[in-house]
Every structure is written in structure tokens, then in C-alpha cells.
N, CA, C, O and the ligand as a Tripos MOL2 file, in Angstrom:
@<TRIPOS>MOLECULE
protein
  221   219    56     0     0
PROTEIN
NO_CHARGES

@<TRIPOS>ATOM
      1 N          81.6630   99.6000  126.3650 N.3       1 MET1
      2 CA         80.9090   98.3400  126.4780 C.3       1 MET1
      3 C          80.3970   97.9250  125.1080 C.2       1 MET1
      4 O          79.6990   98.6760  124.4270 O.2       1 MET1
      5 N          80.7610   96.7230  124.7290 N.am      2 LYS2
      6 CA         80.2910   96.2320  123.4240 C.3       2 LYS2
      7 C          79.0740   95.3300  123.5860 C.2       2 LYS2
      8 O          78.9110   94.6450  124.5950 O.2       2 LYS2
      9 N          78.2440   95.3500  122.5840 N.am      3 THR3
     10 CA         77.1010   94.4330  122.5980 C.3       3 THR3
     11 C          77.0860   93.6600  121.2880 C.2       3 THR3
     12 O          77.7000   94.0620  120.3000 O.2       3 THR3
     13 N          76.3790   92.5540  121.3050 N.am      4 LYS4
     14 CA         76.2520   91.6860  120.1380 C.3       4 LYS4
     15 C          74.7960   91.2580  120.0830 C.2       4 LYS4
     16 O          74.1610   91.0690  121.1200 O.2       4 LYS4
     17 N          74.2650   91.1040  118.8760 N.am      5 PRO5
     18 CA         72.8630   90.6580  118.8080 C.3       5 PRO5
     19 C          72.7310   89.1510  118.9880 C.2       5 PRO5
     20 O          73.5590   88.3770  118.5080 O.2       5 PRO5
     21 N          71.6900   88.7590  119.6800 N.am      6 CYS6
     22 CA         71.3480   87.3470  119.7980 C.3       6 CYS6
     23 C          70.7990   86.9130  118.4460 C.2       6 CYS6
     24 O          69.9280   87.5790  117.8860 O.2       6 CYS6
     25 N          71.2930   85.8230  117.9310 N.am      7 VAL7
     26 CA         70.8880   85.3470  116.6040 C.3       7 VAL7
     27 C          69.3990   84.9720  116.5790 C.2       7 VAL7
     28 O          68.7420   85.0830  115.5440 O.2       7 VAL7
     29 N          68.8890   84.5350  117.7030 N.am      8 LEU8
     30 CA         67.5290   84.0140  117.7420 C.3       8 LEU8
     31 C          66.4530   85.0810  117.9980 C.2       8 LEU8
     32 O          65.4110   85.0700  117.3430 O.2       8 LEU8
     33 N          66.6940   85.9920  118.9330 N.am      9 CYS9
     34 CA         65.6550   86.9970  119.2160 C.3       9 CYS9
     35 C          66.0390   88.3880  118.7250 C.2       9 CYS9
     36 O          65.2360   89.3170  118.8180 O.2       9 CYS9
     37 N          67.2630   88.5470  118.2000 N.am     10 LYS10
     38 CA         67.7580   89.7920  117.5950 C.3      10 LYS10
     39 C          67.9340   90.9570  118.5640 C.2      10 LYS10
     40 O          68.1110   92.0950  118.1270 O.2      10 LYS10
     41 N          67.8900   90.7060  119.8270 N.am     11 GLU11
     42 CA         68.1350   91.7660  120.7970 C.3      11 GLU11
     43 C          69.6440   91.8820  121.0250 C.2      11 GLU11
     44 O          70.3950   90.9350  120.7910 O.2      11 GLU11
     45 N          70.0690   93.0530  121.4840 N.am     12 GLU12
     46 CA         71.4880   93.2550  121.7740 C.3      12 GLU12
     47 C          71.7760   92.9320  123.2340 C.2      12 GLU12
     48 O          71.0160   93.2940  124.1320 O.2      12 GLU12
     49 N          72.8970   92.2390  123.4500 N.am     13 PHE13
     50 CA         73.2610   91.8780  124.8210 C.3      13 PHE13
     51 C          74.7430   92.1050  125.0650 C.2      13 PHE13
     52 O          75.5500   92.1080  124.1360 O.2      13 PHE13
     53 N          75.0830   92.2920  126.3260 N.am     14 GLU14
     54 CA         76.4870   92.4350  126.6970 C.3      14 GLU14
     55 C          77.1140   91.0750  126.9710 C.2      14 GLU14
     56 O          78.3370   90.9330  126.9550 O.2      14 GLU14
     57 N          76.2840   90.0920  127.2170 N.am     15 VAL15
     58 CA         76.7630   88.7340  127.4500 C.3      15 VAL15
     59 C          75.9630   87.7750  126.5860 C.2      15 VAL15
     60 O          74.7330   87.7590  126.6240 O.2      15 VAL15
     61 N          76.6790   86.9790  125.8100 N.am     16 LEU16
     62 CA         75.9970   85.9830  124.9720 C.3      16 LEU16
     63 C          76.6670   84.6310  125.1660 C.2      16 LEU16
     64 O          77.8060   84.5490  125.6250 O.2      16 LEU16
     65 N          75.9690   83.6010  124.8200 N.am     17 TYR17
     66 CA         76.4930   82.2510  124.9700 C.3      17 TYR17
     67 C          76.6790   81.6330  123.6040 C.2      17 TYR17
     68 O          75.8020   81.7150  122.7450 O.2      17 TYR17
     69 N          77.8060   81.0280  123.4150 N.am     18 ARG18
     70 CA         78.1390   80.4080  122.1450 C.3      18 ARG18
     71 C          77.5700   78.9930  122.1940 C.2      18 ARG18
     72 O          77.9980   78.1740  123.0080 O.2      18 ARG18
     73 N          76.6340   78.7160  121.3460 N.am     19 ILE19
     74 CA         75.9960   77.4020  121.3800 C.3      19 ILE19
     75 C          75.7880   76.8380  119.9740 C.2      19 ILE19
     76 O          75.8490   77.5520  118.9730 O.2      19 ILE19
     77 N          75.5440   75.5490  119.9430 N.am     20 GLN20
     78 CA         75.1280   74.8680  118.7130 C.3      20 GLN20
     79 C          73.7500   74.3030  118.9820 C.2      20 GLN20
     80 O          73.5200   73.6860  120.0220 O.2      20 GLN20
     81 N          72.8400   74.5070  118.0590 N.am     21 ILE21
     82 CA         71.5110   73.9260  118.2560 C.3      21 ILE21
     83 C          71.1560   72.9680  117.1260 C.2      21 ILE21
     84 O          70.1130   72.3140  117.1470 O.2      21 ILE21
     85 N          72.0470   72.9000  116.1380 N.am     22 LYS22
     86 CA         71.8290   71.9690  115.0320 C.3      22 LYS22
     87 C          73.0710   71.1300  114.8650 C.2      22 LYS22
     88 O          74.1670   71.5130  115.2740 O.2      22 LYS22
     89 N          72.8810   69.9930  114.2630 N.am     23 LYS23
     90 CA         74.0180   69.1220  113.9980 C.3      23 LYS23
     91 C          74.9790   69.8220  113.0500 C.2      23 LYS23
     92 O          74.5400   70.5190  112.1350 O.2      23 LYS23
     93 N          76.2650   69.6520  113.2480 N.am     24 GLY24
     94 CA         77.2320   70.3090  112.3910 C.3      24 GLY24
     95 C          78.1520   71.1770  113.1950 C.2      24 GLY24
     96 O          78.3090   71.0080  114.4040 O.2      24 GLY24
     97 N          78.7700   72.1260  112.4880 N.am     25 LYS25
     98 CA         79.7650   72.9390  113.1860 C.3      25 LYS25
     99 C          79.3720   74.3920  113.2830 C.2      25 LYS25
    100 O          80.2120   75.2350  113.5990 O.2      25 LYS25
    101 N          78.1310   74.7050  113.0230 N.am     26 ALA26
    102 CA         77.7120   76.1060  113.0610 C.3      26 ALA26
    103 C          77.4500   76.5670  114.4860 C.2      26 ALA26
    104 O          76.5210   76.1130  115.1530 O.2      26 ALA26
    105 N          78.3120   77.4970  114.9350 N.am     27 TRP27
    106 CA         78.1210   78.0550  116.2640 C.3      27 TRP27
    107 C          77.3310   79.3480  116.1410 C.2      27 TRP27
    108 O          77.5560   80.1350  115.2210 O.2      27 TRP27
    109 N          76.4200   79.5610  117.0550 N.am     28 ILE28
    110 CA         75.6630   80.8120  117.0570 C.3      28 ILE28
    111 C          75.7840   81.4650  118.4300 C.2      28 ILE28
    112 O          76.1380   80.8190  119.4170 O.2      28 ILE28
    113 N          75.4810   82.7620  118.4660 N.am     29 PHE29
    114 CA         75.4950   83.4710  119.7360 C.3      29 PHE29
    115 C          74.0610   83.7120  120.1790 C.2      29 PHE29
    116 O          73.2670   84.3240  119.4630 O.2      29 PHE29
    117 N          73.7460   83.2240  121.3640 N.am     30 ALA30
    118 CA         72.3910   83.3690  121.8640 C.3      30 ALA30
    119 C          72.3960   83.9290  123.2800 C.2      30 ALA30
    120 O          73.3510   83.7430  124.0350 O.2      30 ALA30
    121 N          71.3190   84.6140  123.6230 N.am     31 CYS31
    122 CA         71.1900   85.1500  124.9790 C.3      31 CYS31
    123 C          70.7590   84.0280  125.9220 C.2      31 CYS31
    124 O          70.4590   82.9110  125.4990 O.2      31 CYS31
    125 N          70.7380   84.3650  127.2190 N.am     32 LYS32
    126 CA         70.4190   83.3510  128.2100 C.3      32 LYS32
    127 C          69.0080   82.7590  128.0090 C.2      32 LYS32
    128 O          68.8000   81.5530  128.1450 O.2      32 LYS32
    129 N          68.0610   83.6290  127.6860 N.am     33 THR33
    130 CA         66.6790   83.1760  127.5080 C.3      33 THR33
    131 C          66.5710   82.1850  126.3560 C.2      33 THR33
    132 O          65.9250   81.1440  126.4790 O.2      33 THR33
    133 N          67.2130   82.5170  125.2300 N.am     34 CYS34
    134 CA         67.1610   81.6290  124.0700 C.3      34 CYS34
    135 C          67.9430   80.3500  124.3400 C.2      34 CYS34
    136 O          67.5550   79.2710  123.8910 O.2      34 CYS34
    137 N          69.0250   80.4730  125.0610 N.am     35 LEU35
    138 CA         69.8120   79.2930  125.4210 C.3      35 LEU35
    139 C          68.9490   78.3050  126.1920 C.2      35 LEU35
    140 O          68.9440   77.1050  125.9180 O.2      35 LEU35
    141 N          68.2210   78.8430  127.1620 N.am     36 GLU36
    142 CA         67.3900   77.9550  127.9780 C.3      36 GLU36
    143 C          66.2940   77.2680  127.1670 C.2      36 GLU36
    144 O          65.8910   76.1450  127.4670 O.2      36 GLU36
    145 N          65.8170   77.9700  126.1240 N.am     37 LYS37
    146 CA         64.7860   77.3820  125.2700 C.3      37 LYS37
    147 C          65.3190   76.2200  124.4450 C.2      37 LYS37
    148 O          64.5740   75.3090  124.0840 O.2      37 LYS37
    149 N          66.6250   76.2600  124.1470 N.am     38 HIS38
    150 CA         67.2050   75.2450  123.2740 C.3      38 HIS38
    151 C          68.0370   74.1980  124.0040 C.2      38 HIS38
    152 O          68.5060   73.2240  123.4130 O.2      38 HIS38
    153 N          68.2010   74.4180  125.2670 N.am     39 GLN39
    154 CA         69.0520   73.5550  126.0770 C.3      39 GLN39
    155 C          68.6500   72.0760  126.0480 C.2      39 GLN39
    156 O          69.4890   71.1990  126.2510 O.2      39 GLN39
    157 N          67.3950   71.8120  125.8010 N.am     40 GLU40
    158 CA         66.9350   70.4210  125.8500 C.3      40 GLU40
    159 C          66.9990   69.7020  124.5170 C.2      40 GLU40
    160 O          66.7030   68.5100  124.4260 O.2      40 GLU40
    161 N          67.3920   70.4450  123.4710 N.am     41 LEU41
    162 CA         67.5100   69.7970  122.1660 C.3      41 LEU41
    163 C          68.6540   68.7920  122.1840 C.2      41 LEU41
    164 O          69.6580   69.0000  122.8660 O.2      41 LEU41
    165 N          68.5020   67.7020  121.4360 N.am     42 PRO42
    166 CA         69.5600   66.6790  121.4100 C.3      42 PRO42
    167 C          70.8670   67.1850  120.8220 C.2      42 PRO42
    168 O          71.9370   66.6860  121.1710 O.2      42 PRO42
    169 N          70.7950   68.1730  119.9290 N.am     43 ASN43
    170 CA         72.0110   68.6720  119.2990 C.3      43 ASN43
    171 C          72.6000   69.8860  120.0020 C.2      43 ASN43
    172 O          73.5570   70.4850  119.5120 O.2      43 ASN43
    173 N          72.0440   70.2430  121.1220 N.am     44 TYR44
    174 CA         72.5350   71.4080  121.8500 C.3      44 TYR44
    175 C          73.9560   71.1730  122.3780 C.2      44 TYR44
    176 O          74.2680   70.1170  122.9300 O.2      44 TYR44
    177 N          74.7980   72.1860  122.1920 N.am     45 LYS45
    178 CA         76.1640   72.1210  122.6910 C.3      45 LYS45
    179 C          76.5630   73.5140  123.1710 C.2      45 LYS45
    180 O          76.2680   74.5090  122.5090 O.2      45 LYS45
    181 N          77.2170   73.5850  124.2970 N.am     46 TYR46
    182 CA         77.6520   74.8600  124.8470 C.3      46 TYR46
    183 C          79.1350   75.0710  124.5610 C.2      46 TYR46
    184 O          79.9500   74.1830  124.8120 O.2      46 TYR46
    185 N          79.4870   76.2440  124.0350 N.am     47 GLY47
    186 CA         80.8660   76.4630  123.6500 C.3      47 GLY47
    187 C          81.5510   77.6450  124.2990 C.2      47 GLY47
    188 O          82.6280   78.0510  123.8640 O.2      47 GLY47
    189 N          80.9420   78.2070  125.3370 N.am     48 GLY48
    190 CA         81.6070   79.3190  126.0110 C.3      48 GLY48
    191 C          80.7340   80.5460  126.0990 C.2      48 GLY48
    192 O          79.6240   80.5950  125.5690 O.2      48 GLY48
    193 N          81.2690   81.5350  126.7860 N.am     49 THR49
    194 CA         80.5210   82.7700  127.0010 C.3      49 THR49
    195 C          81.2430   83.9260  126.3300 C.2      49 THR49
    196 O          82.4700   84.0090  126.3870 O.2      49 THR49
    197 N          80.4970   84.8150  125.6980 N.am     50 TRP50
    198 CA         81.0670   86.0240  125.0990 C.3      50 TRP50
    199 C          80.6560   87.2010  125.9640 C.2      50 TRP50
    200 O          79.4850   87.3640  126.3040 O.2      50 TRP50
    201 N          81.6420   88.0210  126.3150 N.am     51 LYS51
    202 CA         81.3430   89.2090  127.1280 C.3      51 LYS51
    203 C          81.8520   90.4520  126.4520 C.2      51 LYS51
    204 O          83.0080   90.5080  126.0320 O.2      51 LYS51
    205 N          80.9970   91.4560  126.3400 N.am     52 GLY52
    206 CA         81.4040   92.7260  125.7190 C.3      52 GLY52
    207 C          82.2960   93.5350  126.6390 C.2      52 GLY52
    208 O          83.0640   94.3860  126.1910 O.2      52 GLY52
    209 N          82.1870   93.2650  127.9130 N.am     53 LYS53
    210 CA         82.9750   94.0130  128.8930 C.3      53 LYS53
    211 C          84.3220   93.3220  129.1170 C.2      53 LYS53
    212 O          84.3850   92.1300  129.4180 O.2      53 LYS53
    213 N          85.3670   94.0800  128.9650 N.am     54 ARG54
    214 CA         86.6880   93.4920  129.1810 C.3      54 ARG54
    215 C          87.4830   94.3460  130.1550 C.2      54 ARG54
    216 O          87.3600   95.5710  130.1500 O.2      54 ARG54
    217 N          88.2730   93.7290  130.9660 N.am     55 HIS55
    218 CA         89.1160   94.5020  131.8870 C.3      55 HIS55
    219 C          90.3380   93.7120  132.3060 C.2      55 HIS55
    220 O          91.1580   94.2080  133.0790 O.2      55 HIS55
    221 ZN         67.8280   85.7010  122.4720 Zn       56 ZN56
@<TRIPOS>BOND
     1     1     2 1
     2     2     3 1
     3     3     4 2
     4     3     5 am
     5     5     6 1
     6     6     7 1
     7     7     8 2
     8     7     9 am
     9     9    10 1
    10    10    11 1
    11    11    12 2
    12    11    13 am
    13    13    14 1
    14    14    15 1
    15    15    16 2
    16    15    17 am
    17    17    18 1
    18    18    19 1
    19    19    20 2
    20    19    21 am
    21    21    22 1
    22    22    23 1
    23    23    24 2
    24    23    25 am
    25    25    26 1
    26    26    27 1
    27    27    28 2
    28    27    29 am
    29    29    30 1
    30    30    31 1
    31    31    32 2
    32    31    33 am
    33    33    34 1
    34    34    35 1
    35    35    36 2
    36    35    37 am
    37    37    38 1
    38    38    39 1
    39    39    40 2
    40    39    41 am
    41    41    42 1
    42    42    43 1
    43    43    44 2
    44    43    45 am
    45    45    46 1
    46    46    47 1
    47    47    48 2
    48    47    49 am
    49    49    50 1
    50    50    51 1
    51    51    52 2
    52    51    53 am
    53    53    54 1
    54    54    55 1
    55    55    56 2
    56    55    57 am
    57    57    58 1
    58    58    59 1
    59    59    60 2
    60    59    61 am
    61    61    62 1
    62    62    63 1
    63    63    64 2
    64    63    65 am
    65    65    66 1
    66    66    67 1
    67    67    68 2
    68    67    69 am
    69    69    70 1
    70    70    71 1
    71    71    72 2
    72    71    73 am
    73    73    74 1
    74    74    75 1
    75    75    76 2
    76    75    77 am
    77    77    78 1
    78    78    79 1
    79    79    80 2
    80    79    81 am
    81    81    82 1
    82    82    83 1
    83    83    84 2
    84    83    85 am
    85    85    86 1
    86    86    87 1
    87    87    88 2
    88    87    89 am
    89    89    90 1
    90    90    91 1
    91    91    92 2
    92    91    93 am
    93    93    94 1
    94    94    95 1
    95    95    96 2
    96    95    97 am
    97    97    98 1
    98    98    99 1
    99    99   100 2
   100    99   101 am
   101   101   102 1
   102   102   103 1
   103   103   104 2
   104   103   105 am
   105   105   106 1
   106   106   107 1
   107   107   108 2
   108   107   109 am
   109   109   110 1
   110   110   111 1
   111   111   112 2
   112   111   113 am
   113   113   114 1
   114   114   115 1
   115   115   116 2
   116   115   117 am
   117   117   118 1
   118   118   119 1
   119   119   120 2
   120   119   121 am
   121   121   122 1
   122   122   123 1
   123   123   124 2
   124   123   125 am
   125   125   126 1
   126   126   127 1
   127   127   128 2
   128   127   129 am
   129   129   130 1
   130   130   131 1
   131   131   132 2
   132   131   133 am
   133   133   134 1
   134   134   135 1
   135   135   136 2
   136   135   137 am
   137   137   138 1
   138   138   139 1
   139   139   140 2
   140   139   141 am
   141   141   142 1
   142   142   143 1
   143   143   144 2
   144   143   145 am
   145   145   146 1
   146   146   147 1
   147   147   148 2
   148   147   149 am
   149   149   150 1
   150   150   151 1
   151   151   152 2
   152   151   153 am
   153   153   154 1
   154   154   155 1
   155   155   156 2
   156   155   157 am
   157   157   158 1
   158   158   159 1
   159   159   160 2
   160   159   161 am
   161   161   162 1
   162   162   163 1
   163   163   164 2
   164   163   165 am
   165   165   166 1
   166   166   167 1
   167   167   168 2
   168   167   169 am
   169   169   170 1
   170   170   171 1
   171   171   172 2
   172   171   173 am
   173   173   174 1
   174   174   175 1
   175   175   176 2
   176   175   177 am
   177   177   178 1
   178   178   179 1
   179   179   180 2
   180   179   181 am
   181   181   182 1
   182   182   183 1
   183   183   184 2
   184   183   185 am
   185   185   186 1
   186   186   187 1
   187   187   188 2
   188   187   189 am
   189   189   190 1
   190   190   191 1
   191   191   192 2
   192   191   193 am
   193   193   194 1
   194   194   195 1
   195   195   196 2
   196   195   197 am
   197   197   198 1
   198   198   199 1
   199   199   200 2
   200   199   201 am
   201   201   202 1
   202   202   203 1
   203   203   204 2
   204   203   205 am
   205   205   206 1
   206   206   207 1
   207   207   208 2
   208   207   209 am
   209   209   210 1
   210   210   211 1
   211   211   212 2
   212   211   213 am
   213   213   214 1
   214   214   215 1
   215   215   216 2
   216   215   217 am
   217   217   218 1
   218   218   219 1
   219   219   220 2
@<TRIPOS>SUBSTRUCTURE
     1 MET1         2 RESIDUE 1 A MET
     2 LYS2         6 RESIDUE 1 A LYS
     3 THR3        10 RESIDUE 1 A THR
     4 LYS4        14 RESIDUE 1 A LYS
     5 PRO5        18 RESIDUE 1 A PRO
     6 CYS6        22 RESIDUE 1 A CYS
     7 VAL7        26 RESIDUE 1 A VAL
     8 LEU8        30 RESIDUE 1 A LEU
     9 CYS9        34 RESIDUE 1 A CYS
    10 LYS10       38 RESIDUE 1 A LYS
    11 GLU11       42 RESIDUE 1 A GLU
    12 GLU12       46 RESIDUE 1 A GLU
    13 PHE13       50 RESIDUE 1 A PHE
    14 GLU14       54 RESIDUE 1 A GLU
    15 VAL15       58 RESIDUE 1 A VAL
    16 LEU16       62 RESIDUE 1 A LEU
    17 TYR17       66 RESIDUE 1 A TYR
    18 ARG18       70 RESIDUE 1 A ARG
    19 ILE19       74 RESIDUE 1 A ILE
    20 GLN20       78 RESIDUE 1 A GLN
    21 ILE21       82 RESIDUE 1 A ILE
    22 LYS22       86 RESIDUE 1 A LYS
    23 LYS23       90 RESIDUE 1 A LYS
    24 GLY24       94 RESIDUE 1 A GLY
    25 LYS25       98 RESIDUE 1 A LYS
    26 ALA26      102 RESIDUE 1 A ALA
    27 TRP27      106 RESIDUE 1 A TRP
    28 ILE28      110 RESIDUE 1 A ILE
    29 PHE29      114 RESIDUE 1 A PHE
    30 ALA30      118 RESIDUE 1 A ALA
    31 CYS31      122 RESIDUE 1 A CYS
    32 LYS32      126 RESIDUE 1 A LYS
    33 THR33      130 RESIDUE 1 A THR
    34 CYS34      134 RESIDUE 1 A CYS
    35 LEU35      138 RESIDUE 1 A LEU
    36 GLU36      142 RESIDUE 1 A GLU
    37 LYS37      146 RESIDUE 1 A LYS
    38 HIS38      150 RESIDUE 1 A HIS
    39 GLN39      154 RESIDUE 1 A GLN
    40 GLU40      158 RESIDUE 1 A GLU
    41 LEU41      162 RESIDUE 1 A LEU
    42 PRO42      166 RESIDUE 1 A PRO
    43 ASN43      170 RESIDUE 1 A ASN
    44 TYR44      174 RESIDUE 1 A TYR
    45 LYS45      178 RESIDUE 1 A LYS
    46 TYR46      182 RESIDUE 1 A TYR
    47 GLY47      186 RESIDUE 1 A GLY
    48 GLY48      190 RESIDUE 1 A GLY
    49 THR49      194 RESIDUE 1 A THR
    50 TRP50      198 RESIDUE 1 A TRP
    51 LYS51      202 RESIDUE 1 A LYS
    52 GLY52      206 RESIDUE 1 A GLY
    53 LYS53      210 RESIDUE 1 A LYS
    54 ARG54      214 RESIDUE 1 A ARG
    55 HIS55      218 RESIDUE 1 A HIS
    56 ZN56       221 GROUP 0 **** ****
């Protein structure tokens, strides 16, 4: 099982969401909690889910 750190809260997660919270092309990986905090920003964009578990 692989984990990745959330860019915003620095915790490790097995599932992260690829999002944009600023204008431009910078994608970041954020956990569900951080995603929900930024979901209402005008520049928020969802780009998919990253999962450490593969089968
Ligand atoms: Zn987070």
C-alpha cells in the first residue's frame, strides 16, 4: 500500500484528490478534508483521484 502526503496538511493518505486551487496549471494532491475546505474557491478544479492501492 502506497501513501502520498497531502500538500496542504502534510499528512499521509492512501487516497488523494488531484485539484487546482489557484489560477494556472499547478495541480496539487490534497486529502478529502482539505479538498472540502477549498471546494468553494473560484479557481478550484478537480482533476481526478489518486489511490495508493492497486489491483
Ligand atoms: Zn490535507
